N, CA, C and O of each residue as an XYZ file, in Angstrom:
216
protein
N       0.913     -1.364      0.322
C       0.074      0.103     -0.138
C       1.121      1.278      0.098
O       2.096      1.438      0.833
N       0.440      2.048     -0.902
C       1.357      3.361     -0.816
C       0.554      4.625     -0.858
O      -0.262      4.809     -1.761
N       0.796      5.645      0.249
C      -0.151      6.701     -0.021
C       0.186      8.071     -0.115
O       0.548      8.842      0.773
N      -0.042      8.314     -1.694
C       0.291      9.733     -2.010
C      -0.289     10.972     -1.472
O      -1.443     11.263     -1.786
N       0.271     11.592     -0.835
C       0.217     13.195     -0.766
C       0.339     14.054     -1.098
O       1.258     14.802     -0.763
N      -1.329     14.532     -2.615
C      -1.082     15.251     -3.070
C      -1.718     14.932     -4.520
O      -1.510     13.804     -4.968
N      -2.372     15.717     -5.181
C      -2.287     15.083     -6.980
C      -2.014     16.047     -7.946
O      -2.828     16.353     -8.817
N      -0.966     16.513     -7.839
C      -0.640     17.658     -8.946
C       0.513     16.438    -10.214
O       0.716     15.235    -10.376
N       0.747     17.137    -10.528
C       1.291     16.785    -11.451
C       2.693     15.415    -11.177
O       2.780     14.460    -11.949
N       3.545     15.578    -10.108
C       4.542     14.732     -9.300
C       3.557     13.689     -8.870
O       3.623     12.514     -9.229
N       2.784     14.110     -8.203
C       2.249     12.886     -7.884
C       1.431     12.174     -9.064
O       1.555     10.951     -9.122
N       0.866     12.603     -9.714
C       0.236     11.598    -11.294
C       1.694     10.890    -11.997
O       1.590      9.718    -12.357
N       2.807     11.467    -12.158
C       3.689     10.999    -12.425
C       4.483      9.414    -11.743
O       4.982      8.432    -12.292
N       4.221      9.909     -9.967
C       4.215      8.841     -9.181
C       3.460      7.423     -8.952
O       3.876      6.319     -8.599
N       1.791      8.062     -9.407
C       1.088      7.080     -9.358
C       1.273      6.537    -10.562
O       0.862      5.377    -10.533
N       1.781      6.888    -11.812
C       1.833      5.682    -13.056
C       2.881      4.825    -12.680
O       2.636      3.622    -12.593
N       4.125      5.291    -12.419
C       5.012      4.380    -12.098
C       4.786      3.286    -10.930
O       5.069      2.117    -11.193
N       4.375      3.559     -9.874
C       3.456      2.688     -8.926
C       3.313      1.546     -9.620
O       4.022      0.540     -9.659
N       1.826      1.958    -10.421
C       0.974      0.994    -10.597
C       1.586      0.486    -11.655
O       1.082     -0.603    -11.934
N       2.708      0.875    -12.588
C       3.078      0.203    -14.012
C       4.146     -0.838    -12.856
O       4.304     -1.991    -13.257
N       4.594     -0.607    -11.988
C       5.466     -1.821    -11.449
C       5.000     -2.567    -10.363
O       5.716     -3.165     -9.559
N       3.357     -2.499    -10.362
C       2.721     -3.573     -9.041
C       2.676     -3.121     -7.878
O       2.611     -3.932     -6.954
N       2.698     -1.615     -7.583
C       2.000     -1.710     -6.391
C       1.053     -2.145     -5.916
O       0.363     -2.568     -6.843
N       0.615     -2.293     -5.068
C      -0.734     -3.189     -4.301
C      -2.003     -2.597     -3.916
O      -3.075     -2.973     -4.390
N      -1.881     -1.671     -3.055
C      -2.822     -0.669     -3.464
C      -2.575      1.103     -3.445
O      -1.496      1.354     -2.906
N      -3.143      2.066     -3.796
C      -3.086      3.380     -3.735
C      -3.745      3.676     -3.238
O      -4.859      3.159     -3.157
N      -3.281      4.858     -2.550
C      -4.356      5.845     -1.525
C      -3.954      7.051     -1.961
O      -2.762      7.236     -2.207
N      -5.010      8.174     -2.140
C      -4.225      9.577     -2.476
C      -5.102     10.500     -1.617
O      -6.246     10.196     -1.276
N      -4.457     11.709     -1.274
C      -5.125     12.776     -0.371
C      -4.728     13.772     -1.091
O      -3.865     13.770     -1.969
N      -5.326     14.570     -0.736
C      -5.156     15.810     -1.178
C      -6.020     17.083     -0.604
O      -7.084     16.783     -0.063
N      -5.665     18.500     -0.669
C      -6.427     19.820      0.048
C      -7.834     19.536     -1.372
O      -9.019     19.707     -1.086
N      -7.576     19.284     -2.208
C      -9.191     19.236     -2.852
C      -9.446     17.296     -3.048
O      -8.760     16.286     -3.205
N     -10.682     17.638     -2.927
C     -11.058     16.059     -2.563
C     -11.325     15.918     -4.323
O     -10.449     15.209     -4.817
N     -11.978     16.253     -4.987
C     -12.087     15.994     -6.536
C     -11.046     15.766     -6.953
O     -10.952     14.614     -7.377
N      -9.679     16.690     -7.084
C      -8.606     15.958     -7.722
C      -8.215     15.278     -7.037
O      -7.063     15.271     -7.471
N      -8.191     14.431     -6.003
C      -7.747     13.255     -4.975
C      -8.460     12.078     -6.103
O      -7.821     11.372     -6.882
N      -9.963     12.108     -5.928
C     -11.032     11.332     -6.437
C     -10.416     10.819     -8.010
O     -10.415      9.691     -8.503
N      -9.923     12.079     -8.540
C     -10.149     11.861    -10.005
C      -8.599     11.335    -10.385
O      -8.317     10.740    -11.425
N      -7.562     11.719     -9.212
C      -6.170     10.749     -9.793
C      -6.473      9.079     -9.299
O      -6.241      8.091     -9.996
N      -7.126      9.083     -7.731
C      -6.979      7.509     -7.803
C      -7.906      6.962     -8.164
O      -8.023      5.940     -7.488
N      -9.126      7.102     -9.288
C      -9.818      6.852    -10.255
C      -9.117      6.393    -11.217
O      -9.195      5.200    -11.513
N      -8.113      7.448    -12.041
C      -7.520      6.873    -12.921
C      -6.565      6.033    -12.754
O      -6.215      5.303    -13.681
N      -5.956      5.993    -11.489
C      -4.976      4.651    -11.404
C      -5.024      3.699    -10.533
O      -4.099      3.182     -9.907
N      -6.958      3.324    -10.499
C      -7.159      2.175     -9.430
C      -6.815      2.041     -8.163
O      -6.494      0.992     -7.604
N      -6.911      3.612     -7.490
C      -6.709      3.762     -6.178
C      -8.115      4.017     -5.215
O      -9.204      3.604     -5.613
N      -7.993      4.637     -4.095
C      -8.719      5.347     -3.603
C      -8.716      6.268     -3.239
O      -7.585      6.645     -3.548
N      -9.405      7.454     -2.489
C      -9.154      9.009     -2.492
C      -9.704      8.816     -0.749
O     -10.769      8.333     -0.364
N      -8.554      9.382      0.093
C      -8.995      9.431      1.356
C      -9.118     11.190      1.972
O      -8.109     11.807      1.629
N      -9.699     11.700      2.440
C     -10.147     12.903      3.258
C      -8.915     12.960      4.267
O      -8.578     11.999      4.957
N      -8.323     14.125      4.270
C      -7.563     14.530      5.555
C      -7.749     13.752      7.179
O      -6.875     13.450      7.992
N      -8.992     13.615      7.234
C      -9.586     13.301      8.823
C      -8.892     11.536      8.680
O      -8.588     10.822      9.636
N      -8.817     11.290      7.668
C      -8.806      9.690      7.865
C      -7.344      9.496      8.233
O      -6.996      8.388      8.642
N      -6.125     10.852      8.081
C      -4.916     10.368      8.402
C      -4.616     10.049      9.970
O      -3.864      9.083     10.100
N      -4.888     10.434     10.754
C      -4.618     10.351     11.800
C      -4.335      8.819     12.587
O      -4.031      8.785     13.780
């Protein structure tokens, strides 16, 4: 399981690389829930809210 913090260009490159190399699962958090959800959906991951990081 990998947690990506952010959903910008670098996070997208990281997500692509992780998925291409067989990451088990991908979790994405971002200030914008919509951007986190979009990135997670594109790479088969799950978007989480900041409140879930405790």
